[in-house]
PASESE-582350 format. One record per residue (C-alpha): x, y, z; residue in three letters. Coordinates in Angstrom, 3 decimals, padded with zeros to 6 digits. Last residue first. Example, Ala and Ser with C-alpha at 12.3 -4.5 7.8 and 13.67 -1.06 7.14 Angstrom:
BEGIN
<atom><east>013.670</east><north>-001.060</north><up>007.140</up><residu>Ser</residu></atom>
<atom><east>012.300</east><north>-004.500</north><up>007.800</up><residu>Ala</residu></atom>
END
This chain:
BEGIN
<atom><east>-034.630</east><north>027.771</north><up>-002.429</up><residu>Asp</residu></atom>
<atom><east>-036.752</east><north>028.651</north><up>000.379</up><residu>Pro</residu></atom>
<atom><east>-034.376</east><north>029.498</north><up>003.908</up><residu>Arg</residu></atom>
<atom><east>-035.208</east><north>026.975</north><up>006.613</up><residu>Pro</residu></atom>
<atom><east>-036.437</east><north>028.904</north><up>009.761</up><residu>Cys</residu></atom>
<atom><east>-035.224</east><north>029.240</north><up>012.873</up><residu>Trp</residu></atom>
<atom><east>-036.950</east><north>031.548</north><up>015.277</up><residu>Gly</residu></atom>
<atom><east>-035.445</east><north>029.931</north><up>018.752</up><residu>Lys</residu></atom>
<atom><east>-039.057</east><north>028.028</north><up>018.721</up><residu>Glu</residu></atom>
<atom><east>-038.323</east><north>026.606</north><up>016.069</up><residu>Phe</residu></atom>
<atom><east>-034.601</east><north>025.183</north><up>016.897</up><residu>Leu</residu></atom>
<atom><east>-035.533</east><north>023.882</north><up>020.324</up><residu>Gln</residu></atom>
<atom><east>-038.553</east><north>022.064</north><up>018.671</up><residu>Thr</residu></atom>
<atom><east>-035.716</east><north>020.156</north><up>016.585</up><residu>Val</residu></atom>
<atom><east>-034.223</east><north>019.666</north><up>019.728</up><residu>Glu</residu></atom>
<atom><east>-036.918</east><north>018.655</north><up>022.156</up><residu>Ala</residu></atom>
<atom><east>-037.480</east><north>015.764</north><up>018.737</up><residu>Leu</residu></atom>
<atom><east>-033.764</east><north>014.699</north><up>018.515</up><residu>Arg</residu></atom>
<atom><east>-034.992</east><north>014.040</north><up>022.862</up><residu>Ile</residu></atom>
<atom><east>-038.210</east><north>012.233</north><up>022.260</up><residu>Glu</residu></atom>
<atom><east>-036.492</east><north>010.122</north><up>019.694</up><residu>Asp</residu></atom>
<atom><east>-040.371</east><north>008.406</north><up>018.180</up><residu>Arg</residu></atom>
<atom><east>-040.299</east><north>005.231</north><up>017.139</up><residu>His</residu></atom>
<atom><east>-040.480</east><north>002.650</north><up>014.493</up><residu>Tyr</residu></atom>
<atom><east>-040.836</east><north>-000.654</north><up>014.856</up><residu>His</residu></atom>
<atom><east>-038.840</east><north>-002.582</north><up>012.080</up><residu>Leu</residu></atom>
<atom><east>-039.842</east><north>-006.613</north><up>011.616</up><residu>Gly</residu></atom>
<atom><east>-040.093</east><north>-006.650</north><up>007.861</up><residu>Asp</residu></atom>
<atom><east>-035.737</east><north>-006.123</north><up>008.654</up><residu>Asp</residu></atom>
<atom><east>-034.548</east><north>-006.208</north><up>011.985</up><residu>Gln</residu></atom>
<atom><east>-035.809</east><north>-005.213</north><up>015.229</up><residu>Gly</residu></atom>
<atom><east>-036.019</east><north>-001.371</north><up>016.435</up><residu>Thr</residu></atom>
<atom><east>-035.933</east><north>001.999</north><up>014.240</up><residu>Pro</residu></atom>
<atom><east>-035.829</east><north>005.736</north><up>015.689</up><residu>Arg</residu></atom>
<atom><east>-037.560</east><north>008.016</north><up>014.445</up><residu>Leu</residu></atom>
<atom><east>-036.524</east><north>012.017</north><up>014.594</up><residu>Leu</residu></atom>
<atom><east>-032.334</east><north>011.702</north><up>013.343</up><residu>Gly</residu></atom>
<atom><east>-033.603</east><north>013.140</north><up>010.049</up><residu>Leu</residu></atom>
<atom><east>-032.424</east><north>009.735</north><up>008.812</up><residu>Ala</residu></atom>
<atom><east>-034.956</east><north>007.858</north><up>010.659</up><residu>Thr</residu></atom>
<atom><east>-038.139</east><north>010.562</north><up>009.831</up><residu>Leu</residu></atom>
<atom><east>-036.477</east><north>009.543</north><up>005.885</up><residu>Leu</residu></atom>
<atom><east>-037.013</east><north>006.928</north><up>006.325</up><residu>Arg</residu></atom>
<atom><east>-039.589</east><north>006.101</north><up>007.580</up><residu>Leu</residu></atom>
<atom><east>-041.351</east><north>008.838</north><up>005.003</up><residu>His</residu></atom>
<atom><east>-039.862</east><north>006.326</north><up>002.710</up><residu>Thr</residu></atom>
<atom><east>-041.107</east><north>003.387</north><up>004.159</up><residu>Arg</residu></atom>
<atom><east>-044.561</east><north>004.775</north><up>004.184</up><residu>Ala</residu></atom>
<atom><east>-044.534</east><north>005.734</north><up>000.168</up><residu>Ala</residu></atom>
<atom><east>-043.024</east><north>002.177</north><up>-000.345</up><residu>Pro</residu></atom>
<atom><east>-046.057</east><north>000.947</north><up>001.524</up><residu>Leu</residu></atom>
<atom><east>-048.459</east><north>002.868</north><up>-000.857</up><residu>Pro</residu></atom>
<atom><east>-050.232</east><north>005.531</north><up>000.888</up><residu>Val</residu></atom>
<atom><east>-053.937</east><north>005.223</north><up>002.887</up><residu>Gly</residu></atom>
<atom><east>-052.504</east><north>006.783</north><up>005.531</up><residu>Leu</residu></atom>
<atom><east>-053.349</east><north>003.916</north><up>008.471</up><residu>Arg</residu></atom>
<atom><east>-052.334</east><north>001.034</north><up>006.071</up><residu>Ala</residu></atom>
<atom><east>-049.049</east><north>002.734</north><up>004.514</up><residu>Ala</residu></atom>
<atom><east>-048.314</east><north>003.419</north><up>008.823</up><residu>Val</residu></atom>
<atom><east>-049.361</east><north>000.085</north><up>009.484</up><residu>Asp</residu></atom>
<atom><east>-047.033</east><north>-000.944</north><up>006.792</up><residu>Asp</residu></atom>
<atom><east>-044.332</east><north>000.116</north><up>007.145</up><residu>Ala</residu></atom>
<atom><east>-044.262</east><north>-000.744</north><up>011.414</up><residu>Thr</residu></atom>
<atom><east>-045.620</east><north>001.693</north><up>014.400</up><residu>Leu</residu></atom>
<atom><east>-044.331</east><north>001.643</north><up>017.618</up><residu>Gly</residu></atom>
<atom><east>-045.400</east><north>-000.942</north><up>020.271</up><residu>Arg</residu></atom>
<atom><east>-044.794</east><north>001.744</north><up>023.949</up><residu>Gly</residu></atom>
<atom><east>-045.938</east><north>005.046</north><up>021.459</up><residu>Ala</residu></atom>
<atom><east>-048.643</east><north>003.389</north><up>019.849</up><residu>Thr</residu></atom>
<atom><east>-051.130</east><north>003.225</north><up>022.385</up><residu>Asp</residu></atom>
<atom><east>-049.884</east><north>006.081</north><up>024.821</up><residu>Pro</residu></atom>
<atom><east>-050.599</east><north>008.187</north><up>021.426</up><residu>Glu</residu></atom>
<atom><east>-046.894</east><north>010.380</north><up>020.184</up><residu>Ala</residu></atom>
<atom><east>-046.858</east><north>007.718</north><up>017.286</up><residu>Leu</residu></atom>
<atom><east>-049.704</east><north>009.139</north><up>014.909</up><residu>Trp</residu></atom>
<atom><east>-048.513</east><north>013.309</north><up>016.212</up><residu>Ala</residu></atom>
<atom><east>-044.944</east><north>011.996</north><up>014.853</up><residu>Leu</residu></atom>
<atom><east>-046.812</east><north>010.163</north><up>011.596</up><residu>Ile</residu></atom>
<atom><east>-049.224</east><north>012.990</north><up>011.732</up><residu>Arg</residu></atom>
<atom><east>-045.527</east><north>015.046</north><up>010.802</up><residu>Leu</residu></atom>
<atom><east>-044.799</east><north>012.850</north><up>008.159</up><residu>Arg</residu></atom>
<atom><east>-047.900</east><north>013.604</north><up>006.085</up><residu>Thr</residu></atom>
<atom><east>-047.756</east><north>016.643</north><up>006.891</up><residu>Gly</residu></atom>
<atom><east>-044.347</east><north>016.777</north><up>005.542</up><residu>Asp</residu></atom>
<atom><east>-045.288</east><north>015.682</north><up>002.210</up><residu>Ala</residu></atom>
<atom><east>-045.380</east><north>019.315</north><up>000.319</up><residu>Pro</residu></atom>
<atom><east>-042.333</east><north>019.615</north><up>001.051</up><residu>Asn</residu></atom>
<atom><east>-041.052</east><north>021.514</north><up>003.928</up><residu>Thr</residu></atom>
<atom><east>-040.831</east><north>018.724</north><up>006.569</up><residu>Leu</residu></atom>
<atom><east>-037.838</east><north>017.776</north><up>004.929</up><residu>Met</residu></atom>
END
């Protein structure tokens, strides 16, 4: 999930959401598409996956969704990696 070729994009989204200006207001799919230069459907796919993993929390409704980092879940995932957990290749 974070280890496929698109993981760099998802990590950039997470890093962008950690920036003070962005953390408070969150990001929309339009923001992500514009900043990363990807089509809107691709931006939505990245945001949906990060949400499904529990790393983002959406607020608002439909096209007005703003995504924010879930700092508690990110801390849990970070601990897993720090303990040496590594997914096995398929």
